[in-house]
N, C-alpha and C positions, 0 to 999 in steps of 0.2 A: 714362400715359394723357393725351391731349390732347383738349380740348374746345374746340369754336368758338361764340363767339355773335355773330350781326348785330343790332348796337343801332342803332336809329334816332335821328335827331338830336332832343333835347329842346327847343333852343332855335337859332335862326340869326337873323341880322340884317345890315344893312349900316350901316357907318359913313360918312356923308357929311361931306366936308371943308367945313363950315359954322362961321365964327367966333363964331356965337351959340349954336352946338350946339342949332338949333331945327329940323332936320330929320331925318327918321328913315325908316328902312323895315324895320319889324319883322316884319309879317304877310305880306310881298308874296310873289309866286310865285318869285322870284329874290333871291339876293343877289349883290352887284357888288364886283368886285376890280379895281384898276388905276386908269389915268387916263382920263378921258373926252374932256376937251379943256383947251388951255391947258398951261402949265407947271407951275403948283402950285395955289394957292387956288381952292377951288371944284370942281375937277375930279377930285380923288382920292376913291376909294372903297376901302374895306377891309371884308373880311367876318369874321363873328364866328360860331362853333359849338360847340355843347355837346352833351355825350353824358352821360346819366345811367346809371352802372354800379351803383348800390347795388341790391342786390336781384337783380341779373343776374349778376355776377361775384362768386365768393365771396370774402369777406375774406383767406382764406388762400391765395388762387390765386397762382400764380408765371406772370407776363405771358410768353408765349414770341413771340407776334408780333402785330402790329398794323397793319392797313390801312385807310386812310381813302378811301372811294369817293364821288366827287362827280362830277354829270352837268355839263359845260359846254355850255351851249345855244348860246352866240354869243362872239365877241370874240377877243382875242388878235391875233397870236401874243405869248405873255409867259410868262416864269417865274413861277410862283406858289410863294411860300414860306410854311411854316407855323411859328407860334411859339406857345408856352405863354402863355396869359394869366394874369396875378398878382392881378386885381381882379374881384370879382364883377359881373356885368352883367345888365341885363333885356331881355326881348323884349316890346315894347309892342304895342298894337293898330294901329299905323299901318301902311297898306297902299297900295303905289303898284307898278303893273305895270313901271314903267320905272326906271332908275338914278338920276333927279334927286329920288326920294324924295318925301315929303309932311310936312306939319307933325307934329313929334312929338308923342307922346302919354304920357301918365302912365306912367312906368316904362321907357321906350324906352330903350335904348342909342343915343348919339348921340356926335358926335366930341368934346364936352366933357364930357359927362354919362354915367355907368355907368348911372343910372336917372333919365330926366328927371322934373322939373329938381331933383331933391333932393340928389344926390351926383356928384362928378366924378371922371374921370380924375385920377391924380397927373400924366399927361401927355397933352395931346390926341392924340387917335388911337389910345388904348388902350395899356395898360402891358404889356409882354412881357419874357420871361424872358431870352433870350439874344438879343444883335445878330445873329449869324449865322443864326439859325433853326433849327427842328428838322427840317425835311425840304423837299424842293423838288421841283416838277414841272413839266415844260414842256407847256403847253397851247395848243393850235392851232385844229385842226377841231372842229366839235361831237363830242361823244361821251363816254365814261365815261373818268375820270381817276384813278389812284389814288396815294396818298402812303404812304410806309412807312419807317422808319428804326430805328435802335435807339434814338435820343432820344425818339421818340414812343412806343416801347415803356416808356421808363423814365417818360415821362410818365404813363402809363396805370397803371402799377405804383405810382406815387406817388398817384394818384387812388383807387385801389382800398385802399392802405393808409391813406390820409388823404383821406376824402372832402371833408372841409371845404376841401380846397385844389384842389378841381376846378372850374375856370373855364373850362374848354376852350381852343380855339386861336382865334388871329387870322390870317388869311390876306391877304398883302399881294402885289400882282401888280407889274407895271411902272408905276412912279410918275414916269417921266422921258419915255415916250414918248407924245403924245396920241392917243387912239383906240385903245388897246390894253385896254381896260375888258373883263373877262371876266364874262358872266352866268351864275350856276351854279343849279340847280334847288334851291328850298329844300324843307324839310319840309312847308311847307303843302300844296304840290301842286296849288294852284288860282290861279287869277287873282283879282284883287279882286273881280269880279262873281260869284265862286263857280264858274266853268266850270273843269273839270280841265285841268292842262296836259298830262297824259299822259307826263310825265318821271319818272325814277327820283329818289326824294329820297335825301339823304345817309344813309350807312350807315357805320358804324364796326365793322371785323370784328376781333374779337379772339379769339385763340387762346390757351389757358393750360392748365396743369397744376396737379394738385393733389399736396401732401404725402402718402406712403404711411401 
């Protein structure tokens, strides 16, 4: 017998390419992925997302299928790749409606810091597991997009078996072509002034089976 759970994101954030690691967007209505302008420094945005499965997916579950659903509000066209993150990170109180971010707050994930400003990534821009990524999806017009692959299924199985290794995924877009940054609706569901966005938040759909 198969069971399916729709798991809401527990954290999401934007990493902003800043040499001081002092800009963030942890609580904004969107998280951003890609290149805003220029060729490199300052223009790159990467997204972080985490789903807490403890108490939702049974420890003995066998993961059969995984699908990550994100709503793209604007941006692209771009191929957006998904990578498993290998360090813990935080979602702080920094809030900006746009991709430029704002001053990092205590506990924010930034380009340099996993938790601002007390611990750092081993490599700026977040540490990830595989150079090739775990899944990819072409994003263009506004709408709902889905990432799904065997590698993602393996990631979720790992996180169910070993929750201490669940640090979520990193999303990387087109970092070569300016003005292709994509804005994905975040879990907060509201602008910084509290006005709802009316957009669907991130959801991880997990189908699993249980031993007889």
